[in-house]
TORKOL-4160 file (C-alpha; in steps of 0.2 Angstrom, whole numbers, padded with zeros to 4 digits, m for minus):
396
<pt num="1" X="0044" Y="m0006" Z="0089"/>
<pt num="2" X="0052" Y="0011" Z="0092"/>
<pt num="3" X="0036" Y="0021" Z="0090"/>
<pt num="4" X="0022" Y="0026" Z="0102"/>
<pt num="5" X="0004" Y="0022" Z="0100"/>
<pt num="6" X="m0011" Y="0032" Z="0106"/>
<pt num="7" X="m0011" Y="0021" Z="0122"/>
<pt num="8" X="0005" Y="0029" Z="0127"/>
<pt num="9" X="m0001" Y="0047" Z="0126"/>
<pt num="10" X="m0010" Y="0058" Z="0138"/>
<pt num="11" X="m0023" Y="0067" Z="0126"/>
<pt num="12" X="m0035" Y="0074" Z="0139"/>
<pt num="13" X="m0039" Y="0092" Z="0134"/>
<pt num="14" X="m0025" Y="0092" Z="0121"/>
<pt num="15" X="m0027" Y="0097" Z="0103"/>
<pt num="16" X="m0021" Y="0082" Z="0093"/>
<pt num="17" X="m0015" Y="0086" Z="0076"/>
<pt num="18" X="m0019" Y="0070" Z="0066"/>
<pt num="19" X="m0012" Y="0066" Z="0049"/>
<pt num="20" X="m0024" Y="0056" Z="0039"/>
<pt num="21" X="m0026" Y="0050" Z="0021"/>
<pt num="22" X="m0041" Y="0058" Z="0014"/>
<pt num="23" X="m0035" Y="0057" Z="m0004"/>
<pt num="24" X="m0051" Y="0048" Z="m0010"/>
<pt num="25" X="m0059" Y="0047" Z="m0027"/>
<pt num="26" X="m0071" Y="0061" Z="m0030"/>
<pt num="27" X="m0083" Y="0063" Z="m0045"/>
<pt num="28" X="m0094" Y="0079" Z="m0048"/>
<pt num="29" X="m0090" Y="0083" Z="m0030"/>
<pt num="30" X="m0096" Y="0066" Z="m0023"/>
<pt num="31" X="m0085" Y="0054" Z="m0014"/>
<pt num="32" X="m0086" Y="0037" Z="m0024"/>
<pt num="33" X="m0076" Y="0026" Z="m0012"/>
<pt num="34" X="m0076" Y="0029" Z="0007"/>
<pt num="35" X="m0063" Y="0016" Z="0011"/>
<pt num="36" X="m0050" Y="0028" Z="0017"/>
<pt num="37" X="m0062" Y="0038" Z="0027"/>
<pt num="38" X="m0069" Y="0023" Z="0035"/>
<pt num="39" X="m0052" Y="0017" Z="0040"/>
<pt num="40" X="m0047" Y="0032" Z="0050"/>
<pt num="41" X="m0063" Y="0032" Z="0060"/>
<pt num="42" X="m0056" Y="0021" Z="0075"/>
<pt num="43" X="m0041" Y="0033" Z="0077"/>
<pt num="44" X="m0053" Y="0049" Z="0078"/>
<pt num="45" X="m0065" Y="0040" Z="0090"/>
<pt num="46" X="m0051" Y="0035" Z="0101"/>
<pt num="47" X="m0044" Y="0052" Z="0102"/>
<pt num="48" X="m0061" Y="0059" Z="0107"/>
<pt num="49" X="m0063" Y="0045" Z="0120"/>
<pt num="50" X="m0047" Y="0050" Z="0128"/>
<pt num="51" X="m0053" Y="0068" Z="0129"/>
<pt num="52" X="m0043" Y="0074" Z="0115"/>
<pt num="53" X="m0048" Y="0087" Z="0101"/>
<pt num="54" X="m0044" Y="0079" Z="0084"/>
<pt num="55" X="m0038" Y="0091" Z="0071"/>
<pt num="56" X="m0036" Y="0083" Z="0054"/>
<pt num="57" X="m0022" Y="0086" Z="0042"/>
<pt num="58" X="m0022" Y="0079" Z="0025"/>
<pt num="59" X="m0018" Y="0082" Z="0007"/>
<pt num="60" X="m0029" Y="0080" Z="m0009"/>
<pt num="61" X="m0022" Y="0078" Z="m0026"/>
<pt num="62" X="m0007" Y="0087" Z="m0033"/>
<pt num="63" X="m0010" Y="0106" Z="m0032"/>
<pt num="64" X="0008" Y="0109" Z="m0032"/>
<pt num="65" X="0008" Y="0123" Z="m0018"/>
<pt num="66" X="m0007" Y="0133" Z="m0026"/>
<pt num="67" X="m0025" Y="0134" Z="m0020"/>
<pt num="68" X="m0035" Y="0124" Z="m0032"/>
<pt num="69" X="m0054" Y="0124" Z="m0028"/>
<pt num="70" X="m0057" Y="0107" Z="m0036"/>
<pt num="71" X="m0044" Y="0100" Z="m0024"/>
<pt num="72" X="m0052" Y="0107" Z="m0008"/>
<pt num="73" X="m0055" Y="0095" Z="0006"/>
<pt num="74" X="m0071" Y="0104" Z="0009"/>
<pt num="75" X="m0079" Y="0092" Z="m0002"/>
<pt num="76" X="m0075" Y="0078" Z="0009"/>
<pt num="77" X="m0083" Y="0085" Z="0025"/>
<pt num="78" X="m0100" Y="0078" Z="0023"/>
<pt num="79" X="m0094" Y="0060" Z="0020"/>
<pt num="80" X="m0082" Y="0062" Z="0035"/>
<pt num="81" X="m0096" Y="0068" Z="0046"/>
<pt num="82" X="m0107" Y="0054" Z="0041"/>
<pt num="83" X="m0093" Y="0041" Z="0045"/>
<pt num="84" X="m0090" Y="0049" Z="0062"/>
<pt num="85" X="m0108" Y="0051" Z="0066"/>
<pt num="86" X="m0105" Y="0069" Z="0071"/>
<pt num="87" X="m0103" Y="0086" Z="0062"/>
<pt num="88" X="m0085" Y="0090" Z="0056"/>
<pt num="89" X="m0080" Y="0109" Z="0056"/>
<pt num="90" X="m0070" Y="0114" Z="0040"/>
<pt num="91" X="m0056" Y="0127" Z="0041"/>
<pt num="92" X="m0052" Y="0136" Z="0025"/>
<pt num="93" X="m0033" Y="0134" Z="0028"/>
<pt num="94" X="m0021" Y="0122" Z="0037"/>
<pt num="95" X="m0011" Y="0136" Z="0045"/>
<pt num="96" X="m0013" Y="0154" Z="0050"/>
<pt num="97" X="m0029" Y="0163" Z="0057"/>
<pt num="98" X="m0042" Y="0152" Z="0049"/>
<pt num="99" X="m0034" Y="0136" Z="0057"/>
<pt num="100" X="m0031" Y="0145" Z="0073"/>
<pt num="101" X="m0049" Y="0152" Z="0075"/>
<pt num="102" X="m0057" Y="0135" Z="0071"/>
<pt num="103" X="m0046" Y="0126" Z="0084"/>
<pt num="104" X="m0049" Y="0139" Z="0097"/>
<pt num="105" X="m0068" Y="0137" Z="0095"/>
<pt num="106" X="m0067" Y="0118" Z="0098"/>
<pt num="107" X="m0077" Y="0111" Z="0112"/>
<pt num="108" X="m0077" Y="0093" Z="0119"/>
<pt num="109" X="m0082" Y="0081" Z="0106"/>
<pt num="110" X="m0078" Y="0092" Z="0091"/>
<pt num="111" X="m0068" Y="0087" Z="0076"/>
<pt num="112" X="m0059" Y="0100" Z="0064"/>
<pt num="113" X="m0053" Y="0096" Z="0046"/>
<pt num="114" X="m0040" Y="0108" Z="0040"/>
<pt num="115" X="m0038" Y="0113" Z="0021"/>
<pt num="116" X="m0027" Y="0103" Z="0009"/>
<pt num="117" X="m0009" Y="0104" Z="0016"/>
<pt num="118" X="m0002" Y="0104" Z="m0002"/>
<pt num="119" X="m0010" Y="0121" Z="m0005"/>
<pt num="120" X="0006" Y="0127" Z="0003"/>
<pt num="121" X="0022" Y="0125" Z="m0006"/>
<pt num="122" X="0031" Y="0122" Z="0011"/>
<pt num="123" X="0022" Y="0105" Z="0013"/>
<pt num="124" X="0031" Y="0095" Z="m0001"/>
<pt num="125" X="0047" Y="0104" Z="0002"/>
<pt num="126" X="0046" Y="0100" Z="0020"/>
<pt num="127" X="0050" Y="0118" Z="0024"/>
<pt num="128" X="0055" Y="0120" Z="0042"/>
<pt num="129" X="0045" Y="0136" Z="0044"/>
<pt num="130" X="0029" Y="0127" Z="0038"/>
<pt num="131" X="0032" Y="0112" Z="0049"/>
<pt num="132" X="0034" Y="0124" Z="0064"/>
<pt num="133" X="0018" Y="0133" Z="0059"/>
<pt num="134" X="0008" Y="0117" Z="0059"/>
<pt num="135" X="0015" Y="0111" Z="0075"/>
<pt num="136" X="0010" Y="0128" Z="0083"/>
<pt num="137" X="m0008" Y="0123" Z="0081"/>
<pt num="138" X="m0008" Y="0108" Z="0093"/>
<pt num="139" X="m0001" Y="0099" Z="0108"/>
<pt num="140" X="0002" Y="0082" Z="0101"/>
<pt num="141" X="0005" Y="0074" Z="0084"/>
<pt num="142" X="m0003" Y="0058" Z="0078"/>
<pt num="143" X="0001" Y="0051" Z="0061"/>
<pt num="144" X="m0012" Y="0039" Z="0055"/>
<pt num="145" X="m0007" Y="0040" Z="0036"/>
<pt num="146" X="0005" Y="0026" Z="0033"/>
<pt num="147" X="0001" Y="0028" Z="0014"/>
<pt num="148" X="0010" Y="0045" Z="0015"/>
<pt num="149" X="0024" Y="0039" Z="0026"/>
<pt num="150" X="0036" Y="0037" Z="0012"/>
<pt num="151" X="0035" Y="0056" Z="0009"/>
<pt num="152" X="0046" Y="0068" Z="0019"/>
<pt num="153" X="0033" Y="0082" Z="0019"/>
<pt num="154" X="0029" Y="0095" Z="0032"/>
<pt num="155" X="0014" Y="0086" Z="0039"/>
<pt num="156" X="0021" Y="0069" Z="0038"/>
<pt num="157" X="0039" Y="0071" Z="0044"/>
<pt num="158" X="0044" Y="0089" Z="0049"/>
<pt num="159" X="0030" Y="0092" Z="0062"/>
<pt num="160" X="0035" Y="0076" Z="0071"/>
<pt num="161" X="0051" Y="0084" Z="0077"/>
<pt num="162" X="0041" Y="0098" Z="0086"/>
<pt num="163" X="0028" Y="0089" Z="0096"/>
<pt num="164" X="0026" Y="0073" Z="0106"/>
<pt num="165" X="0021" Y="0060" Z="0093"/>
<pt num="166" X="0013" Y="0044" Z="0090"/>
<pt num="167" X="0005" Y="0032" Z="0078"/>
<pt num="168" X="m0013" Y="0031" Z="0075"/>
<pt num="169" X="m0023" Y="0015" Z="0075"/>
<pt num="170" X="m0022" Y="0012" Z="0056"/>
<pt num="171" X="m0003" Y="0017" Z="0056"/>
<pt num="172" X="0000" Y="0005" Z="0070"/>
<pt num="173" X="m0010" Y="m0009" Z="0062"/>
<pt num="174" X="0000" Y="m0007" Z="0046"/>
<pt num="175" X="0017" Y="m0006" Z="0054"/>
<pt num="176" X="0013" Y="m0021" Z="0065"/>
<pt num="177" X="0007" Y="m0031" Z="0050"/>
<pt num="178" X="0022" Y="m0027" Z="0040"/>
<pt num="179" X="0035" Y="m0030" Z="0054"/>
<pt num="180" X="0027" Y="m0047" Z="0056"/>
<pt num="181" X="0028" Y="m0051" Z="0038"/>
<pt num="182" X="0045" Y="m0045" Z="0033"/>
<pt num="183" X="0055" Y="m0039" Z="0048"/>
<pt num="184" X="0053" Y="m0054" Z="0060"/>
<pt num="185" X="0042" Y="m0066" Z="0051"/>
<pt num="186" X="0038" Y="m0084" Z="0055"/>
<pt num="187" X="0047" Y="m0095" Z="0042"/>
<pt num="188" X="0047" Y="m0101" Z="0029"/>
<pt num="189" X="0042" Y="m0085" Z="0020"/>
<pt num="190" X="0035" Y="m0084" Z="0002"/>
<pt num="191" X="0033" Y="m0068" Z="m0008"/>
<pt num="192" X="0022" Y="m0066" Z="m0023"/>
<pt num="193" X="0027" Y="m0052" Z="m0034"/>
<pt num="194" X="0019" Y="m0048" Z="m0051"/>
<pt num="195" X="0017" Y="m0033" Z="m0062"/>
<pt num="196" X="0021" Y="m0028" Z="m0080"/>
<pt num="197" X="0039" Y="m0022" Z="m0078"/>
<pt num="198" X="0055" Y="m0029" Z="m0069"/>
<pt num="199" X="0062" Y="m0011" Z="m0071"/>
<pt num="200" X="0049" Y="m0004" Z="m0058"/>
<pt num="201" X="0053" Y="m0017" Z="m0045"/>
<pt num="202" X="0072" Y="m0020" Z="m0045"/>
<pt num="203" X="0074" Y="m0014" Z="m0027"/>
<pt num="204" X="0060" Y="m0024" Z="m0022"/>
<pt num="205" X="0066" Y="m0040" Z="m0030"/>
<pt num="206" X="0084" Y="m0037" Z="m0024"/>
<pt num="207" X="0078" Y="m0035" Z="m0006"/>
<pt num="208" X="0066" Y="m0050" Z="m0006"/>
<pt num="209" X="0079" Y="m0063" Z="m0012"/>
<pt num="210" X="0089" Y="m0060" Z="0003"/>
<pt num="211" X="0074" Y="m0061" Z="0015"/>
<pt num="212" X="0062" Y="m0074" Z="0009"/>
<pt num="213" X="0063" Y="m0093" Z="0006"/>
<pt num="214" X="0052" Y="m0093" Z="m0010"/>
<pt num="215" X="0049" Y="m0079" Z="m0022"/>
<pt num="216" X="0035" Y="m0081" Z="m0035"/>
<pt num="217" X="0037" Y="m0070" Z="m0050"/>
<pt num="218" X="0021" Y="m0067" Z="m0061"/>
<pt num="219" X="0014" Y="m0056" Z="m0074"/>
<pt num="220" X="0024" Y="m0047" Z="m0088"/>
<pt num="221" X="0039" Y="m0048" Z="m0076"/>
<pt num="222" X="0039" Y="m0067" Z="m0077"/>
<pt num="223" X="0041" Y="m0066" Z="m0096"/>
<pt num="224" X="0057" Y="m0056" Z="m0094"/>
<pt num="225" X="0064" Y="m0069" Z="m0083"/>
<pt num="226" X="0059" Y="m0083" Z="m0095"/>
<pt num="227" X="0067" Y="m0073" Z="m0109"/>
<pt num="228" X="0083" Y="m0071" Z="m0098"/>
<pt num="229" X="0084" Y="m0090" Z="m0098"/>
<pt num="230" X="0083" Y="m0091" Z="m0117"/>
<pt num="231" X="0065" Y="m0095" Z="m0119"/>
<pt num="232" X="0055" Y="m0087" Z="m0134"/>
<pt num="233" X="0040" Y="m0078" Z="m0127"/>
<pt num="234" X="0033" Y="m0074" Z="m0143"/>
<pt num="235" X="0023" Y="m0057" Z="m0143"/>
<pt num="236" X="0022" Y="m0057" Z="m0124"/>
<pt num="237" X="0025" Y="m0041" Z="m0114"/>
<pt num="238" X="0043" Y="m0042" Z="m0109"/>
<pt num="239" X="0058" Y="m0031" Z="m0106"/>
<pt num="240" X="0071" Y="m0039" Z="m0116"/>
<pt num="241" X="0084" Y="m0025" Z="m0112"/>
<pt num="242" X="0082" Y="m0031" Z="m0094"/>
<pt num="243" X="0087" Y="m0049" Z="m0096"/>
<pt num="244" X="0104" Y="m0046" Z="m0090"/>
<pt num="245" X="0097" Y="m0039" Z="m0074"/>
<pt num="246" X="0085" Y="m0054" Z="m0072"/>
<pt num="247" X="0100" Y="m0066" Z="m0073"/>
<pt num="248" X="0108" Y="m0056" Z="m0059"/>
<pt num="249" X="0093" Y="m0058" Z="m0048"/>
<pt num="250" X="0092" Y="m0076" Z="m0052"/>
<pt num="251" X="0110" Y="m0078" Z="m0047"/>
<pt num="252" X="0108" Y="m0068" Z="m0031"/>
<pt num="253" X="0093" Y="m0079" Z="m0026"/>
<pt num="254" X="0103" Y="m0094" Z="m0029"/>
<pt num="255" X="0117" Y="m0088" Z="m0018"/>
<pt num="256" X="0104" Y="m0083" Z="m0004"/>
<pt num="257" X="0095" Y="m0100" Z="m0005"/>
<pt num="258" X="0079" Y="m0092" Z="m0011"/>
<pt num="259" X="0069" Y="m0102" Z="m0023"/>
<pt num="260" X="0062" Y="m0092" Z="m0037"/>
<pt num="261" X="0046" Y="m0099" Z="m0044"/>
<pt num="262" X="0043" Y="m0095" Z="m0063"/>
<pt num="263" X="0029" Y="m0101" Z="m0074"/>
<pt num="264" X="0031" Y="m0120" Z="m0079"/>
<pt num="265" X="0016" Y="m0118" Z="m0090"/>
<pt num="266" X="0007" Y="m0103" Z="m0097"/>
<pt num="267" X="m0010" Y="m0097" Z="m0105"/>
<pt num="268" X="m0007" Y="m0089" Z="m0122"/>
<pt num="269" X="m0019" Y="m0080" Z="m0134"/>
<pt num="270" X="m0017" Y="m0070" Z="m0150"/>
<pt num="271" X="m0029" Y="m0056" Z="m0143"/>
<pt num="272" X="m0030" Y="m0048" Z="m0126"/>
<pt num="273" X="m0049" Y="m0047" Z="m0124"/>
<pt num="274" X="m0063" Y="m0055" Z="m0114"/>
<pt num="275" X="m0066" Y="m0073" Z="m0119"/>
<pt num="276" X="m0052" Y="m0073" Z="m0132"/>
<pt num="277" X="m0048" Y="m0090" Z="m0139"/>
<pt num="278" X="m0033" Y="m0097" Z="m0128"/>
<pt num="279" X="m0023" Y="m0112" Z="m0124"/>
<pt num="280" X="m0011" Y="m0119" Z="m0111"/>
<pt num="281" X="0006" Y="m0123" Z="m0116"/>
<pt num="282" X="0023" Y="m0127" Z="m0108"/>
<pt num="283" X="0032" Y="m0111" Z="m0103"/>
<pt num="284" X="0045" Y="m0114" Z="m0117"/>
<pt num="285" X="0032" Y="m0117" Z="m0130"/>
<pt num="286" X="0024" Y="m0100" Z="m0133"/>
<pt num="287" X="0019" Y="m0099" Z="m0152"/>
<pt num="288" X="0028" Y="m0085" Z="m0161"/>
<pt num="289" X="0012" Y="m0075" Z="m0164"/>
<pt num="290" X="0004" Y="m0077" Z="m0147"/>
<pt num="291" X="0007" Y="m0068" Z="m0130"/>
<pt num="292" X="0008" Y="m0075" Z="m0113"/>
<pt num="293" X="m0007" Y="m0068" Z="m0102"/>
<pt num="294" X="m0007" Y="m0080" Z="m0087"/>
<pt num="295" X="0001" Y="m0094" Z="m0078"/>
<pt num="296" X="m0005" Y="m0111" Z="m0081"/>
<pt num="297" X="m0013" Y="m0124" Z="m0069"/>
<pt num="298" X="0004" Y="m0133" Z="m0066"/>
<pt num="299" X="0012" Y="m0117" Z="m0061"/>
<pt num="300" X="m0003" Y="m0114" Z="m0049"/>
<pt num="301" X="0000" Y="m0132" Z="m0041"/>
<pt num="302" X="0018" Y="m0128" Z="m0039"/>
<pt num="303" X="0014" Y="m0112" Z="m0030"/>
<pt num="304" X="0001" Y="m0121" Z="m0019"/>
<pt num="305" X="0013" Y="m0134" Z="m0014"/>
<pt num="306" X="0026" Y="m0121" Z="m0009"/>
<pt num="307" X="0013" Y="m0110" Z="0000"/>
<pt num="308" X="0006" Y="m0125" Z="0010"/>
<pt num="309" X="0023" Y="m0127" Z="0018"/>
<pt num="310" X="0025" Y="m0108" Z="0022"/>
<pt num="311" X="0020" Y="m0099" Z="0038"/>
<pt num="312" X="0021" Y="m0081" Z="0030"/>
<pt num="313" X="0016" Y="m0074" Z="0014"/>
<pt num="314" X="0019" Y="m0056" Z="0007"/>
<pt num="315" X="0009" Y="m0052" Z="m0009"/>
<pt num="316" X="0011" Y="m0038" Z="m0022"/>
<pt num="317" X="0005" Y="m0039" Z="m0039"/>
<pt num="318" X="m0006" Y="m0052" Z="m0050"/>
<pt num="319" X="0001" Y="m0067" Z="m0058"/>
<pt num="320" X="m0007" Y="m0063" Z="m0075"/>
<pt num="321" X="m0019" Y="m0051" Z="m0084"/>
<pt num="322" X="m0031" Y="m0052" Z="m0070"/>
<pt num="323" X="m0043" Y="m0038" Z="m0077"/>
<pt num="324" X="m0050" Y="m0049" Z="m0090"/>
<pt num="325" X="m0056" Y="m0067" Z="m0089"/>
<pt num="326" X="m0050" Y="m0081" Z="m0092"/>
<pt num="327" X="m0033" Y="m0073" Z="m0088"/>
<pt num="328" X="m0037" Y="m0071" Z="m0070"/>
<pt num="329" X="m0037" Y="m0089" Z="m0066"/>
<pt num="330" X="m0020" Y="m0091" Z="m0059"/>
<pt num="331" X="m0021" Y="m0075" Z="m0048"/>
<pt num="332" X="m0039" Y="m0081" Z="m0042"/>
<pt num="333" X="m0033" Y="m0099" Z="m0038"/>
<pt num="334" X="m0017" Y="m0094" Z="m0028"/>
<pt num="335" X="m0026" Y="m0080" Z="m0019"/>
<pt num="336" X="m0040" Y="m0091" Z="m0013"/>
<pt num="337" X="m0028" Y="m0104" Z="m0008"/>
<pt num="338" X="m0019" Y="m0091" Z="0003"/>
<pt num="339" X="m0035" Y="m0085" Z="0010"/>
<pt num="340" X="m0040" Y="m0103" Z="0015"/>
<pt num="341" X="m0023" Y="m0107" Z="0023"/>
<pt num="342" X="m0024" Y="m0090" Z="0033"/>
<pt num="343" X="m0042" Y="m0094" Z="0039"/>
<pt num="344" X="m0036" Y="m0111" Z="0044"/>
<pt num="345" X="m0022" Y="m0103" Z="0055"/>
<pt num="346" X="m0008" Y="m0110" Z="0045"/>
<pt num="347" X="m0002" Y="m0094" Z="0036"/>
<pt num="348" X="0000" Y="m0075" Z="0040"/>
<pt num="349" X="m0004" Y="m0066" Z="0024"/>
<pt num="350" X="0000" Y="m0048" Z="0020"/>
<pt num="351" X="m0004" Y="m0039" Z="0004"/>
<pt num="352" X="m0003" Y="m0022" Z="m0003"/>
<pt num="353" X="m0003" Y="m0011" Z="m0019"/>
<pt num="354" X="m0017" Y="m0005" Z="m0030"/>
<pt num="355" X="m0018" Y="m0019" Z="m0042"/>
<pt num="356" X="m0015" Y="m0031" Z="m0029"/>
<pt num="357" X="m0030" Y="m0026" Z="m0018"/>
<pt num="358" X="m0041" Y="m0025" Z="m0034"/>
<pt num="359" X="m0035" Y="m0042" Z="m0039"/>
<pt num="360" X="m0039" Y="m0050" Z="m0022"/>
<pt num="361" X="m0056" Y="m0042" Z="m0021"/>
<pt num="362" X="m0060" Y="m0049" Z="m0038"/>
<pt num="363" X="m0055" Y="m0066" Z="m0032"/>
<pt num="364" X="m0066" Y="m0064" Z="m0017"/>
<pt num="365" X="m0050" Y="m0068" Z="m0006"/>
<pt num="366" X="m0046" Y="m0051" Z="0002"/>
<pt num="367" X="m0056" Y="m0054" Z="0017"/>
<pt num="368" X="m0047" Y="m0070" Z="0021"/>
<pt num="369" X="m0030" Y="m0062" Z="0021"/>
<pt num="370" X="m0022" Y="m0057" Z="0038"/>
<pt num="371" X="m0020" Y="m0039" Z="0032"/>
<pt num="372" X="m0022" Y="m0029" Z="0017"/>
<pt num="373" X="m0012" Y="m0013" Z="0016"/>
<pt num="374" X="m0021" Y="0003" Z="0010"/>
<pt num="375" X="m0004" Y="0010" Z="0005"/>
<pt num="376" X="0004" Y="0009" Z="m0012"/>
<pt num="377" X="0021" Y="0018" Z="m0013"/>
<pt num="378" X="0024" Y="0016" Z="0005"/>
<pt num="379" X="0020" Y="m0002" Z="0005"/>
<pt num="380" X="0032" Y="m0005" Z="m0009"/>
<pt num="381" X="0046" Y="0005" Z="m0001"/>
<pt num="382" X="0044" Y="m0005" Z="0015"/>
<pt num="383" X="0046" Y="m0021" Z="0005"/>
<pt num="384" X="0061" Y="m0014" Z="m0003"/>
<pt num="385" X="0069" Y="m0012" Z="0014"/>
<pt num="386" X="0069" Y="0007" Z="0013"/>
<pt num="387" X="0067" Y="0019" Z="0028"/>
<pt num="388" X="0051" Y="0028" Z="0027"/>
<pt num="389" X="0053" Y="0046" Z="0033"/>
<pt num="390" X="0036" Y="0047" Z="0041"/>
<pt num="391" X="0039" Y="0031" Z="0052"/>
<pt num="392" X="0057" Y="0036" Z="0056"/>
<pt num="393" X="0051" Y="0053" Z="0063"/>
<pt num="394" X="0040" Y="0044" Z="0075"/>
<pt num="395" X="0053" Y="0032" Z="0080"/>
<pt num="396" X="0065" Y="0047" Z="0084"/>
């Protein structure tokens, strides 16, 4: 662990520029999901308890360096105030006179939210002058936005080179969980990777076969791997142009001693709709006019056996078309088993990615996992073994 936490910093009387993730869903000016707001509350409260003055930096949407009223963070202020149990002052800009004045007026216990950092073109360009302007507003920099750590932006990377820096509670929680799962895990390790396309997860698969003992491949990706083995997958979603790449990954896994688990049996249907007529067949017996929409029960049993002998699990992506029953059965069963093993103290389980979180919530298994990452792209890039600029800046 090369980064400092809030516990390592003297914050008394200091202005703490705190990068958070407030990119929440908003409809008609109302926040429809407060999860990301709720998750930054511990960091803000700890800064206040240590005598610091939290000044929040965040982006919202993709205004591309222009001021877009619909993407103003002002519409988040009420929900943020409610979550913190105290009023939050909003500044009309994240740099310059508006920001300076709002910060200068802060008293003990006050919280300031600055306007969308992406209203400035210098943010996404990581412009040195913009990073310097941000840094001039405070005394300490705290990054609590792991979900934006894969971006080398002014408020996530550039600013950290100008101020004493540390990770917030959520960031530290994310980093500790991911390090435990992939950097120095307790073995054996299993990874579950699902999704539609092999092409979007090449780096991920290439990294995992060198680091895990068992790799479960599900979803449309599994169909491509089955096709690579000469199996007819009917009308299933598959990237037939990627079969050569799939063969390469299978070869690398064999060399590394990583067992790749593909479907032994599959659930097939002629229509992708709720309650569609379906049947379970061997993986190599998909009818020409049908499509594979889920892994079958024999596959789930195989996953269960391997998972029961593992100590660490990393999960990204569903095993089937989980959005529609009955094609959510494999994902639900495997997720519930992972949650059960975790609750029994037999497994450390870490999951992340948008579809993953949704699938685990639908399965009623999310609360049983050791850690659910709120990040999407950053979680994937970490699993791919890439250096995240926002984390590297804290370590340096």
